[in-house]
N, C-alpha and C positions, 0 to 999 in steps of 0.2 A: 435528550433535548437540552441544548445550552441556553438556559433561561437568561443568563447575563448577556449573551450575544444577541438574543432576540430583543431584549429590553433596550440595548444600546442602539440597535438598528431602528427600533421604533422611535426612540428619541431623536436620532439623527434625521429621520424622515420628517418629524414634526418641526425641526429647526431649520431644515434646508431652505435657504433663501431668506432667512429672517434677519439678516444683517441690517442694522438700523441705518437710515439715511439721515443726514444732518438737516432736519426740517422741523418747523413749528416749535423749536425749543425743547423738544422731548427726546432728542438723540441720546442724551446722557441716561435718561430713564430706561429707554429701550436697550441701550448698550449694557447697563448694569443687569437688567433682567436676562439678557442673552447670556451674559457671563455666569449668572447664578444657575440658569437652566442647564448649561453645559457642565456645571460643577455638581449638580444634584443627581441623585439616582432615582429611577422610577420606583414608586412605592410597591411593596409586595406584602404578603400576609405575614412576613416577619416583622413588619413595622406595627407597633401597637395601635396606631390610628387606623390601620388598614387590615387588621387581622381577621375581620369577618368578611372582607370584600376582596376577592381575587380578580385582579385586572389582567390576568394572563390572556384571556380571549381578546382583549383590546390590543395587547402588545403583538399579537400575531397578525393583525391587519396591516396591509400595505396601504397606508393612507397617503393622500396627496392633496395639494391645494385644489380648491374648486376651479373648474374651467370658467373663464370669463366670457367666452363666446356662446354660452348656452342661453337660449332665449328666456326672457322673463315670463312667468305665468301670466295669464290674463286675469283681469278683475273677476270675470265669471268663475275662473278656476279656483279662486280663493274666497269666493263669496261666503261660503259656509263658516269661515274663520273670522270674518269681519264683525266687530261689535259696532253696529250702526249707531247706537246711542252715545258712542265715544267719538267725537269729531276729529280729535287730534290723534293721528296714527302715523307711525314710522314702520315701514316694512323692509326687511332685509331678506334677500334670497341667496342662500348659500354664502352668507357673509357680505353680500353686495347690497348697498342701499338702492332701493327702487323708488325714485321720485314719482313715477307714474302711479304706483300703488299706494303711495303715502298721501296724507292730506292734512291741511290746517296747521302746518308748521308755523312757528312764530318768530323765527330768528330775525332780528332787526326791526320788528314791527312794534314791540312794546317793551318798555324798560322793566315792567313787572314780571314778565315771563319770557323765557327763552326755551324753545323746543327745536332742536336742530341736530345735525349729525356732529359727531366728534371731529370728523375731518374738516367740516366747515368752521367749527369753533377753533380748532388748532391752526387752521390757515389764517384766521384773523387774529391770532395771538391773544385769544380771550384770556384775560388774567385769572378768571375764576377757574377755568380748566387747568391752567398752569399751577394754580395753588392747591388743587385737590386731586387731580388724576394721579394714581399710583401711590397716594399717601395712606390709604386705608387697607388696601389689599396688598399685604407684604409679599415680596418675591424671594426673600432670603432663604426661607425654609419651605416654600410651597412650589413644587415643580410646575404644576399646571398653571398656577397664577403667573409664574415667571415666563412660561411659554406664551401665554396670552399677551403679557405685556411686551415681550420681545416682538410680537406680531402686531402691536398696536398701530393701527392705521385709521380705523374708523369705528363707528359705534353710535351710541345715543348720548346726547347731552341735554339735560333738563336743569334749568335754573329757575326757581321761584324766588323772586326778589322779596325784600322786607315787606311783610304784611300782605303779600299777594295770595289770592285764592286761585291756584293754578289749575284746578279741575283735574281730570283724569287723562292720562296719556297711555295709549295702547301701543306697545312695541311688539311687533309680530315678526318672529324669526322662522323662515320657511326653509325646509331642506328638500331639494329636488334632485340632488346628485348622490350617487352611491360612492363609497370608498374614499370619501373626502373628509377633511377636518376643517371646521370653522371656529373662529374665536370671537364670539360676540362680546361687546364691551358696553357697559352702561354707567354713566356718571350722573347722579342726581344731587343737586345742592339746593336745600331749602333754607333760606336765610331767616332771620329772626321774625317770628310770628307768621310765617308763610304756611300754606296748606297745599299739598299736592298728592296725587295718587298715581301710581305706576302699575301697569299690567304688563308683565313680562311673559310672553306667550310663545311656546315652541311647538311647531306643527311639522309633520312630514307629509309630503306629497308623493312619496315613493316608499317601497318596502325594503330597500336594501340596507346594508350596514353603513354607518358613517359615525363621526364623532363630533359632538358639540363640547367646546371647552370655553365656558362663559365666566366672566368676571363682572360683578356689579358692585359699585361703590356708592354709598349714600351718606351724605353729611346733613344732619338734621340740626338746625340752629336753635337758639334759645326760644322756647315757647312755640316752636314750629311743629307741624304734624305731617307725617308722611305715612301713607298706607301703600303697601307693596304686595301685589298679588302675582304669584308665579304659577303658571300652568305648563306642565310638560306632557306633550302628546306626541312624542317621537315614535318612530317605527319600532317594531318588536325586536329588531336587530341592532338598534342604535345604541351608542354609548354617550352618556350625558354627564359631564363633570362640571360642577358649578361652584363658584366662590362668591358669597355675598358678605361684604364687610360694611358695617354701619357704625357711625359715631353720632351720639345724641347729646346735645348740650342741655343746659339747665331748663327744667320744666318742659322739655321736648317730648314728643310722642312718636313711636315707630311701631307700626303693625305689619307683620309678615304672615301671609297665608299662602302656603305652597301645596299644590295638588300634583301628584305624580301618577301617570298612567303609563304602563308599558315601558319600553326600553329594555335592551338586554342587560345593561348595568347602568344605574344612575347613582350619582353621589352629589348631595347638596351639603356644602359647608356653609353654615350661617354663623357669623360672629358679630355680636353687638357690644359696643363699648360705651359705658356711661361716662360722659365727660362733664357732668354737672349734676347738682342735686335736683330732686323732684321729678325725675324722668319716669316715663311709663312705657313698657314694652308689651306687645301681644304677639305671640307666635302660635299659629294654628297650622297643622299639617295633615295631609292624607296621602298615604301610599296605597294604591289599589292595583295589585299586580297578580299575574298568574304565569303559567308556562314555566320558563326557566329564568324569568326576570329577577334581578337583584335591585332593590331600592334601599339606599343607605343615606340616612340623614344624620349629620353631626352638627350640633348647635352648641354655641358658647355664649353665655350671657355674663358680662363682666360688670358687676356692681362695684363701682369704685368711689361712690359719693353717697351721702345720706339721703333718706327719703325716696329711694328708688322702688318702683313697683314693676313686677313682671309676671305674666301669665303665659303658660305654654301648655297646649294640648296637641299631641301628635297621635294620629290614629293610623293603623295598618290593617288592611284586608288582604290576606295572602291565600291564594289558591294554587292548585296544581303543585308543581315542584318549586315554586318561587321562594325567595328569601328576602325578608325585610330586616333592616338594621336601624336601630335608633340609639344614638349616643348623645345624651344631652348633659351638658356641664354648666352648672351655675356657680360662679365664684363671687363671694361676698368679701370684699377686702376689709382690712382693718380700717376703722373709721367710717365705714358705710353703715352707720346706725340707722335704725328704723326702716331697714330694707324689708319689703314684703314680696316674697317670691314663691310661686308654686309651679310645679312641672309635673305633667302626667302623660304617660304613654299607654295607650290602650290598643290591643291587637286581637284580631279574630283570625283563626286558622280555619280554612274551609276544606282542607284535605289532610290526609295523614302524612303527606310528603312536604307540606308547607312548613316553613321554618322562620322563626323570628329570634333575633338576638337583640336584647334591650339592656341599656346601661345608663340609667339616670344617675347623675352625680351632683352632690352638694359639697362645696368647700366653703366653710364659714369661718371668718377670722374677726368677726364683730360679735358683741354679746347682747345687743338689743335689736333682735331681728325676728321676723316671722317667716319661716321658710318650710316648705314641704315638697316632697316628690314621691312618685309612685309609678308602678308599672304593672299591667295585667296582660297575660297572654292566655288565650283559651278558645274554646269553641262557643257557638251560640248557646245561650242559656236554655236548657231543656224546658224550664217552666214557661218561658216566654213563647217558645215554639208550641208547647201544649196549649197555652191559653188561646193562641190564634187558631189552632186546630179546633178548639171547642166552639169557635165562632164560624166554623164552616169552611175554613181554608184547608187545602191539602198540606201535607208536611213540607213538600218542596216549595210551595208558594209561601208558606209561613217563613221558611228559612230565607227565601229570596227577599221577602218584605223586610225582615229584620236586618239583613245585610245592607239593603238599600238605605234604610233609615239610619243605620250606624254611620255609613259613609256620607250620606246627604247632609248630615248635621254640619260637616265642615264645608261642603260645597255651597250650601245655602248661605253661608256667611260672606260670599263674594258679592260685592256691591254692583256688579254688572249683570243685568238680567239675561242678556243674550248668552253670555258665557255660562251662567248658571244653567240655563236651559240646555245648552249643548252638552255640558258635563253630566247633567241629570240623565239625558238620553243615553250617554255612554254607560252610566251606572246601571240603567235599566237593561241595556244590552247584556251587561255582564251578570245580571241577577235575574235572568229569566223575564225580561221586560214584558213579553206578551201576556204572561200570566198576571203580573203585577198590574199592568195597565188596565 
């Protein structure tokens, strides 16, 4: 099998028709991204950043653009995925924005908050979009970010103006077609003192193979606060590749909570850059996978200024023949004194064939810091199982209950009750829910 030929054919299919058009002032950005995408090679296990995750199954797919004439799903068909307590919602179906399924957008209604599509913002030559899109998610060395940017046509644009309390915005990305690739894009700008929350939610309405290639850029201003929840509930045959790039200014806060279920292969790249002193970051993650799934999380926290604080807890529950990967890198640059940073990866293996590769990293070039990291990989604690059995539970129920509690610790941190309820039901389903309930 000629891997190089297959990879080139895959990349050619991704880029077919992606030539930029001179519109909205972004032609140069798309043109540069297309140039870089054509110059870069697809990642393989020979690349250090991808050595634990083999994308060969993705490269064998004959992916195409989603069809535009496929009917949109009805509101009833997606009711189970709607967070009713979140009034502001943008819904994209196979990459296409659906006004009928979306609600409470604010474009043009208020100077404090803008929630609209990127296409609408670009058409109006929004200066904030022009100043931020493509500035955080670099394309020079990231093939998939380059492909996404080359295809940049639409997406989500959220701007919380100075001092605004923007509330929560639910961005729901639905997959209804098989053998297609979609390129979701989200841009969030929280200006000085603003507060806003983003829920980035991926759901499949069909069981075939497809690819999501997503890019999220978030600019957090001075003393602003952004909470970001990502939920990935793609089909078992889906491929999910995602880049999240964040910049946080002086005294700003950014929280990221990512939950991954299913997917044939998923890869989340999270990069947070400290652009001023006194910032705070929280990163929580859960990968709950089985079968042949691969869930790979790569995070990079760049402490470049004094008095930065970061906390990271990533959990993995791995069953069947699944494979979880965690690579967390924390960089404390020279001059970033008084940095306080911790990172922990905890993983549970539920079968003899389950596999976890974990690589927490600390790189410290300042001498007045408090930093720690650690990783544990193992089975459920025998003492805890035995304790529950002494309280009348069967061994199977005891193991299910402990597994549920381990995972629910992350899920319960999501501030949207309906999403917590939906994910908890899925956890129960995967941990013998009838017995636990």
